[in-house]
FIMAR-862932 format. One record per residue: residue number from 1; residue in three letters; x, y, z of N, C-alpha, C in turn. Coordinates in nm, 2 decimals, padded with zeros to 4 digits. Each point is the difference from the previous one (the first is absolute). Layout:
residues N
[NUM, "ALA", [X, Y, Z], [X, Y, Z], [X, Y, Z]];
...
This chain:
residues 82
[1, "MET", [02.57, -00.71, -02.55], [-00.03, -00.09, -00.11], [-00.01, 00.08, -00.13]];
[2, "MET", [00.07, -00.03, -00.10], [00.01, 00.08, -00.12], [-00.10, -00.06, -00.10]];
[3, "ARG", [-00.09, 00.08, -00.05], [-00.10, -00.05, -00.10], [00.06, 00.02, -00.14]];
[4, "ASP", [-00.02, -00.10, -00.09], [00.04, 00.02, -00.14], [-00.11, 00.05, -00.08]];
[5, "THR", [00.01, 00.13, -00.03], [-00.11, 00.07, -00.07], [00.04, 00.03, -00.14]];
[6, "THR", [00.12, -00.04, -00.04], [00.06, 00.04, -00.13], [-00.10, -00.05, -00.12]];
[7, "LYS", [-00.04, -00.12, 00.01], [-00.09, -00.05, -00.11], [-00.13, 00.08, -00.01]];
[8, "LYS", [-00.06, 00.03, 00.12], [-00.12, 00.07, 00.00], [00.02, 00.14, -00.06]];
[9, "LYS", [00.10, 00.07, 00.04], [00.03, 00.13, -00.05], [00.03, 00.00, -00.15]];
[10, "THR", [00.08, -00.10, -00.05], [00.03, -00.01, -00.14], [-00.12, -00.03, -00.08]];
[11, "GLY", [-00.09, -00.08, 00.05], [-00.13, -00.03, -00.07], [-00.08, 00.12, -00.02]];
[12, "ALA", [-00.01, 00.08, 00.11], [-00.09, 00.12, 00.00], [00.06, 00.10, -00.10]];
[13, "ARG", [00.14, 00.02, 00.00], [00.06, 00.09, -00.09], [-00.01, -00.04, -00.15]];
[14, "ILE", [00.01, -00.13, -00.02], [-00.01, -00.05, -00.14], [-00.15, 00.02, -00.05]];
[15, "ALA", [-00.10, -00.03, 00.08], [-00.14, 00.02, -00.04], [-00.02, 00.15, -00.03]];
[16, "ALA", [00.04, 00.09, 00.09], [-00.02, 00.14, -00.03], [00.08, 00.05, -00.12]];
[17, "LEU", [00.12, -00.05, -00.02], [00.07, 00.03, -00.12], [-00.07, -00.04, -00.13]];
[18, "VAL", [-00.05, -00.12, 00.00], [-00.07, -00.05, -00.12], [-00.13, 00.08, -00.03]];
[19, "ILE", [-00.07, 00.03, 00.10], [-00.12, 00.08, -00.02], [00.03, 00.14, -00.05]];
[20, "VAL", [00.10, 00.06, 00.07], [00.04, 00.14, -00.04], [00.05, -00.01, -00.15]];
[21, "GLY", [00.08, -00.10, -00.03], [00.06, -00.01, -00.13], [-00.11, -00.02, -00.11]];
[22, "PHE", [-00.10, -00.08, 00.03], [-00.11, -00.02, -00.10], [-00.08, 00.13, -00.02]];
[23, "LEU", [-00.03, 00.07, 00.11], [-00.07, 00.12, -00.01], [00.07, 00.11, -00.07]];
[24, "THR", [00.13, 00.01, 00.03], [00.09, 00.10, -00.07], [00.01, -00.03, -00.15]];
[25, "ALA", [00.01, -00.13, -00.04], [00.01, -00.04, -00.14], [-00.13, 00.04, -00.07]];
[26, "PHE", [-00.11, -00.02, 00.07], [-00.13, 00.03, -00.06], [-00.02, 00.15, -00.03]];
[27, "VAL", [00.04, 00.08, 00.10], [00.00, 00.14, -00.02], [00.09, 00.05, -00.12]];
[28, "VAL", [00.12, -00.06, 00.00], [00.09, 00.03, -00.11], [-00.06, -00.04, -00.14]];
[29, "PHE", [-00.06, -00.12, 00.00], [-00.06, -00.04, -00.12], [-00.12, 00.09, -00.05]];
[30, "LEU", [-00.08, 00.04, 00.10], [-00.11, 00.10, -00.04], [00.06, 00.13, -00.05]];
[31, "VAL", [00.10, 00.05, 00.07], [00.05, 00.13, -00.05], [00.07, -00.02, -00.14]];
[32, "ALA", [00.07, -00.11, -00.02], [00.06, -00.02, -00.13], [-00.10, -00.01, -00.11]];
[33, "ALA", [-00.11, -00.07, 00.03], [-00.11, -00.02, -00.10], [-00.06, 00.14, -00.03]];
[34, "VAL", [-00.02, 00.08, 00.09], [-00.06, 00.14, -00.02], [00.10, 00.08, -00.08]];
[35, "VAL", [00.12, 00.00, 00.03], [00.10, 00.08, -00.07], [00.02, -00.05, -00.14]];
[36, "ALA", [-00.01, -00.13, -00.02], [00.02, -00.06, -00.14], [-00.12, 00.04, -00.08]];
[37, "GLU", [-00.12, 00.01, 00.05], [-00.12, 00.03, -00.07], [-00.01, 00.15, -00.02]];
[38, "GLY", [00.06, 00.08, 00.09], [-00.02, 00.14, -00.01], [-00.13, 00.06, 00.04]];
[39, "GLU", [-00.08, -00.08, 00.07], [-00.13, 00.04, 00.04], [00.01, 00.09, 00.13]];
[40, "LEU", [-00.03, 00.13, -00.01], [00.01, 00.09, 00.11], [-00.12, -00.02, 00.09]];
[41, "ALA", [-00.11, -00.04, -00.06], [-00.13, -00.02, 00.08], [00.02, -00.11, 00.10]];
[42, "ALA", [00.08, -00.10, -00.03], [00.02, -00.11, 00.09], [00.09, 00.03, 00.12]];
[43, "VAL", [00.08, 00.11, -00.01], [00.09, 00.03, 00.10], [-00.07, 00.02, 00.14]];
[44, "GLY", [-00.11, 00.06, 00.00], [-00.07, 00.02, 00.13], [-00.04, -00.13, 00.06]];
[45, "ILE", [-00.06, -00.09, -00.08], [-00.04, -00.13, 00.05], [00.12, -00.08, 00.05]];
[46, "ILE", [00.11, 00.00, -00.08], [00.12, -00.07, 00.04], [00.06, 00.06, 00.13]];
[47, "GLY", [-00.02, 00.14, 00.02], [00.04, 00.06, 00.12], [-00.07, -00.05, 00.12]];
[48, "ILE", [-00.14, -00.02, -00.02], [-00.08, -00.05, 00.11], [00.05, -00.14, 00.04]];
[49, "TYR", [00.02, -00.08, -00.11], [00.05, -00.14, 00.03], [00.13, 00.00, 00.08]];
[50, "ALA", [00.09, 00.09, -00.05], [00.13, 00.01, 00.07], [-00.01, 00.04, 00.14]];
[51, "VAL", [-00.09, 00.10, 00.03], [-00.02, 00.04, 00.14], [-00.06, -00.12, 00.09]];
[52, "ILE", [-00.09, -00.07, -00.06], [-00.06, -00.11, 00.07], [00.10, -00.11, 00.03]];
[53, "ILE", [00.08, -00.03, -00.11], [00.10, -00.11, 00.02], [00.11, 00.05, 00.10]];
[54, "GLY", [00.03, 00.13, -00.01], [00.10, 00.05, 00.10], [-00.05, -00.01, 00.14]];
[55, "ALA", [-00.13, 00.02, 00.02], [-00.06, -00.02, 00.14], [00.01, -00.15, 00.04]];
[56, "VAL", [-00.02, -00.09, -00.09], [00.01, -00.14, 00.03], [00.15, -00.04, 00.03]];
[57, "ILE", [00.09, 00.06, -00.07], [00.14, -00.03, 00.03], [00.04, 00.06, 00.14]];
[58, "VAL", [-00.05, 00.11, 00.03], [00.02, 00.06, 00.14], [-00.06, -00.09, 00.10]];
[59, "GLY", [-00.12, -00.05, -00.02], [-00.06, -00.10, 00.09], [00.08, -00.12, 00.02]];
[60, "VAL", [00.05, -00.06, -00.11], [00.08, -00.12, 00.01], [00.13, 00.03, 00.08]];
[61, "LEU", [00.06, 00.11, -00.01], [00.12, 00.04, 00.07], [-00.03, 00.02, 00.15]];
[62, "VAL", [-00.12, 00.06, 00.03], [-00.04, 00.02, 00.14], [-00.03, -00.14, 00.06]];
[63, "ALA", [-00.06, -00.09, -00.07], [-00.03, -00.13, 00.05], [00.13, -00.08, 00.02]];
[64, "LEU", [00.10, 00.02, -00.09], [00.13, -00.07, 00.02], [00.06, 00.06, 00.13]];
[65, "ARG", [00.00, 00.12, 00.02], [00.06, 00.06, 00.13], [-00.07, -00.06, 00.12]];
[66, "GLN", [-00.13, -00.01, 00.00], [-00.07, -00.05, 00.11], [00.03, -00.15, 00.02]];
[67, "ARG", [00.02, -00.07, -00.11], [00.03, -00.14, 00.01], [00.14, -00.02, 00.06]];
[68, "MET", [00.10, 00.09, -00.04], [00.13, -00.01, 00.06], [00.00, 00.02, 00.15]];
[69, "ARG", [-00.08, 00.10, 00.04], [-00.02, 00.03, 00.15], [-00.06, -00.12, 00.07]];
[70, "GLU", [-00.10, -00.06, -00.07], [-00.06, -00.12, 00.06], [00.10, -00.11, 00.02]];
[71, "ILE", [00.08, -00.03, -00.10], [00.09, -00.11, 00.01], [00.11, 00.03, 00.11]];
[72, "ASP", [00.04, 00.13, 00.00], [00.10, 00.04, 00.10], [-00.05, -00.01, 00.14]];
[73, "SER", [-00.13, 00.03, 00.02], [-00.05, 00.00, 00.14], [-00.04, -00.15, 00.04]];
[74, "GLY", [-00.01, -00.09, -00.09], [-00.03, -00.14, 00.04], [-00.14, -00.02, 00.03]];
[75, "GLU", [-00.09, 00.08, -00.06], [-00.15, -00.02, 00.02], [-00.05, -00.14, -00.04]];
[76, "GLU", [00.06, -00.05, -00.11], [-00.04, -00.13, -00.05], [00.03, -00.11, 00.11]];
[77, "GLU", [00.12, 00.00, 00.05], [00.03, -00.10, 00.10], [-00.08, 00.02, 00.13]];
[78, "ASP", [-00.04, 00.12, 00.04], [-00.08, 00.02, 00.11], [-00.14, -00.06, -00.03]];
[79, "ALA", [-00.05, 00.02, -00.12], [-00.14, -00.04, -00.03], [00.00, -00.16, -00.01]];
[80, "LYS", [00.11, -00.06, -00.03], [00.00, -00.15, -00.01], [-00.02, -00.06, 00.14]];
[81, "LYS", [00.02, 00.07, 00.10], [-00.01, -00.06, 00.14], [-00.15, -00.02, 00.03]];
[82, "TYR", [-00.09, 00.06, -00.06], [-00.14, 00.00, 00.03], [-00.08, -00.08, -00.09]];
C-alpha cells in the first residue's frame, strides 16, 4: 500500500523555508543597518544576534530533517491506530 506523503513533505519544507527566509532577511537587515550607520560598537552585538539566529536556523533544519524521517517511516499512521 503506497502512502501519499507528498503534501506533508511539501508543507514541512515550505514552513522551514519561510522561517529560514524571515530569519535570514532579519540578519541581513541588521547588518545593513549597522553598515549604513557606521557604528563599529554595534558590530559585536549584531554578531551575537547573528550567531543566535544562525543557531535557530540550524535547529529548524534539524527539525525538518527529523520530520522528513518521521513522514517516511509512517509514524503518524502507526499512531493513528491507537
